[in-house]
FIKOL-823893 format. One record per atom (N, C-alpha, C): atom name; residue in one letter; x, y, z. Coordinates in Angstrom, 3 decimals, decimal comma. Atoms other than C-alpha are relative to their C-alpha. Example, Ala and Ser with C-alpha at 12.3 -4.5 7.8 and 13.67 -1.06 7.14 Angstrom:
BEGIN
{atomo->N	residuo->A	px->0,890	py->-1,190	pz->0,000}
{atomo->CA	residuo->A	px->12,300	py->-4,500	pz->7,800}
{atomo->C	residuo->A	px->0,900	py->1,200	pz->0,000}
{atomo->N	residuo->S	px->-0,820	py->-1,190	pz->-0,060}
{atomo->CA	residuo->S	px->13,670	py->-1,060	pz->7,140}
{atomo->C	residuo->S	px->-0,770	py->1,090	pz->0,730}
***
This chain:
BEGIN
{atomo->N	residuo->M	px->1,448	py->-0,585	pz->-0,588}
{atomo->CA	residuo->M	px->100,219	py->112,868	pz->118,319}
{atomo->C	residuo->M	px->-1,049	py->-0,980	pz->0,118}
{atomo->N	residuo->V	px->0,884	py->0,990	pz->-0,038}
{atomo->CA	residuo->V	px->98,231	py->110,765	pz->119,911}
{atomo->C	residuo->V	px->-1,832	py->0,762	pz->0,056}
{atomo->N	residuo->I	px->1,206	py->-0,045	pz->-0,171}
{atomo->CA	residuo->I	px->94,441	py->110,668	pz->119,445}
{atomo->C	residuo->I	px->-0,828	py->0,168	pz->0,851}
{atomo->N	residuo->V	px->0,338	py->-0,046	pz->-1,482}
{atomo->CA	residuo->V	px->92,478	py->112,406	pz->122,345}
{atomo->C	residuo->V	px->-1,404	py->-0,152	pz->-0,123}
{atomo->N	residuo->P	px->1,547	py->-0,274	pz->0,653}
{atomo->CA	residuo->P	px->88,574	py->112,418	pz->122,618}
{atomo->C	residuo->P	px->-0,131	py->1,052	pz->-0,602}
{atomo->N	residuo->E	px->0,183	py->-1,626	pz->0,159}
{atomo->CA	residuo->E	px->88,436	py->116,180	pz->122,447}
{atomo->C	residuo->E	px->0,034	py->0,693	pz->-1,679}
{atomo->N	residuo->M	px->-0,101	py->-0,115	pz->1,003}
{atomo->CA	residuo->M	px->89,320	py->115,491	pz->118,619}
{atomo->C	residuo->M	px->-1,192	py->-0,737	pz->-1,057}
{atomo->N	residuo->I	px->0,656	py->0,425	pz->1,031}
{atomo->CA	residuo->I	px->86,780	py->113,425	pz->117,234}
{atomo->C	residuo->I	px->-1,252	py->0,810	pz->-0,704}
{atomo->N	residuo->G	px->0,912	py->-0,747	pz->0,837}
{atomo->CA	residuo->G	px->84,322	py->114,477	pz->114,752}
{atomo->C	residuo->G	px->0,858	py->1,229	pz->-0,902}
{atomo->N	residuo->S	px->-1,032	py->-1,009	pz->1,162}
{atomo->CA	residuo->S	px->87,362	py->117,071	pz->113,052}
{atomo->C	residuo->S	px->0,457	py->-0,958	pz->-0,626}
{atomo->N	residuo->V	px->-0,610	py->0,300	pz->1,283}
{atomo->CA	residuo->V	px->89,192	py->117,017	pz->109,940}
{atomo->C	residuo->V	px->1,359	py->0,412	pz->0,700}
{atomo->N	residuo->I	px->-1,315	py->-0,561	pz->-0,309}
{atomo->CA	residuo->I	px->92,996	py->116,927	pz->110,776}
{atomo->C	residuo->I	px->0,391	py->-0,586	pz->-1,405}
{atomo->N	residuo->G	px->-0,595	py->0,277	pz->1,382}
{atomo->CA	residuo->G	px->95,402	py->117,617	pz->107,608}
{atomo->C	residuo->G	px->1,776	py->-0,960	pz->0,643}
{atomo->N	residuo->V	px->-1,643	py->0,657	pz->-0,467}
{atomo->CA	residuo->V	px->98,842	py->114,658	pz->108,439}
{atomo->C	residuo->V	px->1,101	py->0,225	pz->-1,330}
{atomo->N	residuo->Y	px->-0,380	py->-0,276	pz->0,879}
{atomo->CA	residuo->Y	px->101,483	py->115,206	pz->106,654}
{atomo->C	residuo->Y	px->0,975	py->-1,677	pz->-0,424}
{atomo->N	residuo->N	px->-0,855	py->1,060	pz->0,072}
{atomo->CA	residuo->N	px->103,116	py->112,172	pz->104,931}
{atomo->C	residuo->N	px->1,314	py->-0,097	pz->-0,767}
{atomo->N	residuo->G	px->-1,591	py->-0,433	pz->0,680}
{atomo->CA	residuo->G	px->106,405	py->113,783	pz->103,654}
{atomo->C	residuo->G	px->0,051	py->-0,094	pz->-1,245}
{atomo->N	residuo->K	px->0,802	py->-0,575	pz->1,590}
{atomo->CA	residuo->K	px->104,605	py->114,898	pz->100,022}
{atomo->C	residuo->K	px->-0,924	py->0,423	pz->0,232}
{atomo->N	residuo->T	px->1,156	py->-0,919	pz->-0,224}
{atomo->CA	residuo->T	px->101,587	py->116,072	pz->100,792}
{atomo->C	residuo->T	px->-0,894	py->-0,619	pz->1,556}
{atomo->N	residuo->F	px->0,801	py->0,179	pz->-1,033}
{atomo->CA	residuo->F	px->98,742	py->116,260	pz->103,615}
{atomo->C	residuo->F	px->-1,157	py->-0,414	pz->-0,128}
{atomo->N	residuo->N	px->1,137	py->0,432	pz->0,187}
{atomo->CA	residuo->N	px->96,232	py->113,651	pz->103,915}
{atomo->C	residuo->N	px->-1,262	py->0,562	pz->1,047}
{atomo->N	residuo->Q	px->1,107	py->-0,491	pz->-1,263}
{atomo->CA	residuo->Q	px->92,975	py->114,733	pz->105,238}
{atomo->C	residuo->Q	px->-0,981	py->-1,016	pz->0,643}
{atomo->N	residuo->I	px->0,565	py->0,998	pz->-1,067}
{atomo->CA	residuo->I	px->91,783	py->112,351	pz->108,101}
{atomo->C	residuo->I	px->-1,137	py->0,198	pz->0,706}
{atomo->N	residuo->E	px->1,073	py->-0,386	pz->-1,253}
{atomo->CA	residuo->E	px->88,577	py->112,195	pz->109,999}
{atomo->C	residuo->E	px->0,247	py->-0,952	pz->0,709}
{atomo->N	residuo->I	px->-0,184	py->-0,189	pz->-1,215}
{atomo->CA	residuo->I	px->88,585	py->111,944	pz->113,505}
{atomo->C	residuo->I	px->-1,400	py->-0,827	pz->0,319}
{atomo->N	residuo->K	px->0,882	py->0,884	pz->-0,203}
{atomo->CA	residuo->K	px->86,402	py->108,520	pz->114,549}
{atomo->C	residuo->K	px->0,474	py->-0,572	pz->1,528}
{atomo->N	residuo->P	px->-0,251	py->0,219	pz->-1,511}
{atomo->CA	residuo->P	px->85,890	py->107,406	pz->118,224}
{atomo->C	residuo->P	px->0,864	py->-1,621	pz->0,032}
{atomo->N	residuo->E	px->-0,865	py->1,142	pz->-0,011}
{atomo->CA	residuo->E	px->87,549	py->104,088	pz->117,459}
{atomo->C	residuo->E	px->1,776	py->-0,015	pz->-0,368}
{atomo->N	residuo->M	px->-1,671	py->-0,555	pz->0,538}
{atomo->CA	residuo->M	px->90,977	py->105,966	pz->116,463}
{atomo->C	residuo->M	px->0,394	py->0,678	pz->1,756}
{atomo->N	residuo->I	px->-0,465	py->-0,978	pz->-1,530}
{atomo->CA	residuo->I	px->91,376	py->107,414	pz->120,392}
{atomo->C	residuo->I	px->1,400	py->-1,152	pz->0,103}
{atomo->N	residuo->G	px->-1,568	py->0,585	pz->-0,687}
{atomo->CA	residuo->G	px->94,835	py->106,532	pz->121,867}
{atomo->C	residuo->G	px->1,108	py->-0,362	pz->-1,260}
{atomo->N	residuo->H	px->-0,724	py->0,546	pz->0,753}
{atomo->CA	residuo->H	px->96,217	py->105,541	pz->118,530}
{atomo->C	residuo->H	px->0,432	py->1,587	pz->-0,763}
{atomo->N	residuo->Y	px->-1,197	py->-0,903	pz->0,287}
{atomo->CA	residuo->Y	px->99,091	py->107,735	pz->116,651}
{atomo->C	residuo->Y	px->-0,966	py->0,508	pz->-1,319}
{atomo->N	residuo->L	px->0,335	py->-0,334	pz->1,005}
{atomo->CA	residuo->L	px->98,192	py->110,366	pz->114,114}
{atomo->C	residuo->L	px->0,315	py->-0,746	pz->-1,053}
{atomo->N	residuo->A	px->-0,117	py->0,487	pz->0,873}
{atomo->CA	residuo->A	px->100,273	py->108,804	pz->111,686}
{atomo->C	residuo->A	px->0,197	py->-1,698	pz->-0,325}
{atomo->N	residuo->E	px->0,562	py->1,302	pz->-0,036}
{atomo->CA	residuo->E	px->98,987	py->105,672	pz->112,043}
{atomo->C	residuo->E	px->-0,907	py->-0,298	pz->-1,438}
{atomo->N	residuo->F	px->0,834	py->0,531	pz->0,931}
{atomo->CA	residuo->F	px->96,509	py->106,555	pz->109,458}
{atomo->C	residuo->F	px->0,480	py->0,670	pz->-1,135}
{atomo->N	residuo->S	px->-0,436	py->-0,594	pz->1,064}
{atomo->CA	residuo->S	px->98,431	py->108,618	pz->106,934}
{atomo->C	residuo->S	px->1,516	py->-0,965	pz->-0,929}
{atomo->N	residuo->I	px->-1,102	py->0,560	pz->0,450}
{atomo->CA	residuo->I	px->100,587	py->106,137	pz->104,881}
{atomo->C	residuo->I	px->1,068	py->1,255	pz->-1,151}
{atomo->N	residuo->S	px->-1,472	py->-0,647	pz->0,603}
{atomo->CA	residuo->S	px->104,236	py->107,382	pz->103,936}
{atomo->C	residuo->S	px->0,634	py->-0,613	pz->-1,534}
{atomo->N	residuo->Y	px->-1,040	py->0,666	pz->1,317}
{atomo->CA	residuo->Y	px->105,087	py->105,031	pz->101,029}
{atomo->C	residuo->Y	px->-1,350	py->-0,357	pz->-1,016}
{atomo->N	residuo->K	px->1,034	py->0,518	pz->1,165}
{atomo->CA	residuo->K	px->103,505	py->103,858	pz->97,656}
{atomo->C	residuo->K	px->-0,233	py->-1,468	pz->-0,134}
{atomo->N	residuo->P	px->-0,202	py->1,487	pz->0,066}
{atomo->CA	residuo->P	px->102,413	py->100,200	pz->98,147}
{atomo->C	residuo->P	px->0,706	py->-0,751	pz->-1,140}
{atomo->N	residuo->V	px->-0,725	py->0,362	pz->0,342}
{atomo->CA	residuo->V	px->104,473	py->98,035	pz->96,114}
{atomo->C	residuo->V	px->-0,967	py->-0,933	pz->-0,860}
{atomo->N	residuo->R	px->0,632	py->0,667	pz->1,074}
{atomo->CA	residuo->R	px->102,667	py->96,700	pz->92,877}
{atomo->C	residuo->R	px->0,234	py->-0,917	pz->-0,833}
{atomo->N	residuo->H	px->-1,142	py->0,469	pz->0,661}
{atomo->CA	residuo->H	px->104,059	py->93,401	pz->91,873}
{atomo->C	residuo->H	px->-1,112	py->-0,372	pz->-1,294}
{atomo->N	residuo->G	px->0,315	py->-0,371	pz->1,696}
{atomo->CA	residuo->G	px->103,032	py->93,609	pz->87,820}
{atomo->C	residuo->G	px->0,551	py->-1,478	pz->-0,597}
{atomo->N	residuo->K	px->-1,033	py->0,866	pz->0,786}
{atomo->CA	residuo->K	px->104,135	py->90,719	pz->85,362}
{atomo->C	residuo->K	px->1,290	py->0,332	pz->-0,293}
{atomo->N	residuo->P	px->-1,076	py->-0,090	pz->0,249}
{atomo->CA	residuo->P	px->107,275	py->90,445	pz->84,605}
{atomo->C	residuo->P	px->0,201	py->0,345	pz->-1,399}
{atomo->N	residuo->G	px->-0,579	py->-0,114	pz->1,182}
{atomo->CA	residuo->G	px->109,013	py->92,021	pz->81,702}
{atomo->C	residuo->G	px->0,965	py->-0,447	pz->-0,740}
{atomo->N	residuo->V	px->-0,817	py->1,011	pz->1,292}
{atomo->CA	residuo->V	px->111,444	py->90,967	pz->78,527}
{atomo->C	residuo->V	px->0,911	py->0,235	pz->1,097}
{atomo->N	residuo->G	px->-1,118	py->0,188	pz->-0,395}
{atomo->CA	residuo->G	px->114,293	py->89,703	pz->80,108}
{atomo->C	residuo->G	px->0,162	py->0,061	pz->1,793}
{atomo->N	residuo->A	px->0,225	py->-0,325	pz->-1,575}
{atomo->CA	residuo->A	px->113,361	py->89,857	pz->84,011}
{atomo->C	residuo->A	px->0,663	py->-0,947	pz->0,828}
{atomo->N	residuo->T	px->-0,744	py->1,032	pz->-0,194}
{atomo->CA	residuo->T	px->114,133	py->86,549	pz->84,739}
{atomo->C	residuo->T	px->0,248	py->-1,352	pz->-0,763}
{atomo->N	residuo->H	px->0,269	py->1,357	pz->1,329}
{atomo->CA	residuo->H	px->115,158	py->83,091	pz->83,243}
{atomo->C	residuo->H	px->-1,260	py->-0,657	pz->0,234}
{atomo->N	residuo->S	px->1,491	py->0,958	pz->0,062}
{atomo->CA	residuo->S	px->111,888	py->81,318	pz->84,179}
{atomo->C	residuo->S	px->-1,073	py->1,147	pz->-0,318}
{atomo->N	residuo->S	px->0,941	py->-0,847	pz->0,711}
{atomo->CA	residuo->S	px->109,962	py->84,330	pz->82,808}
{atomo->C	residuo->S	px->-0,455	py->0,063	pz->-1,429}
{atomo->N	residuo->R	px->-0,079	py->0,076	pz->1,984}
{atomo->CA	residuo->R	px->110,736	py->83,029	pz->78,957}
{atomo->C	residuo->R	px->-1,764	py->-1,050	pz->0,158}
{atomo->N	residuo->F	px->0,876	py->0,832	pz->0,360}
{atomo->CA	residuo->F	px->107,449	py->80,466	pz->80,240}
{atomo->C	residuo->F	px->-1,285	py->0,605	pz->0,320}
{atomo->N	residuo->I	px->1,377	py->-0,906	pz->-0,306}
{atomo->CA	residuo->I	px->104,968	py->83,569	pz->81,072}
{atomo->C	residuo->I	px->-0,086	py->0,387	pz->-1,558}
{atomo->N	residuo->P	px->0,441	py->-0,209	pz->1,772}
{atomo->CA	residuo->P	px->103,332	py->84,450	pz->77,828}
{atomo->C	residuo->P	px->0,275	py->1,884	pz->0,022}
{atomo->N	residuo->L	px->0,338	py->-1,866	pz->-0,113}
{atomo->CA	residuo->L	px->103,788	py->88,596	pz->77,191}
{atomo->C	residuo->L	px->-0,876	py->-0,084	pz->-0,967}
{atomo->N	residuo->K	px->1,141	py->0,090	pz->0,844}
{atomo->CA	residuo->K	px->101,232	py->90,350	pz->75,680}
{atomo->C	residuo->K	px->0,177	py->0,486	pz->-1,567}
***
């Protein structure tokens, strides 16, 4: 659904596949889709390698 000027100032719940995210509609959002403001995946956090991850991980000290 595209955001139209009548929606400005309202709070809308957008479903991301698991939960509803509360989005407050601002003037700069006009013309965008609601789904653009509700991320549907958890961003990947690349941490330190674990034991036996790769051959080169032996040079990185473990905790």
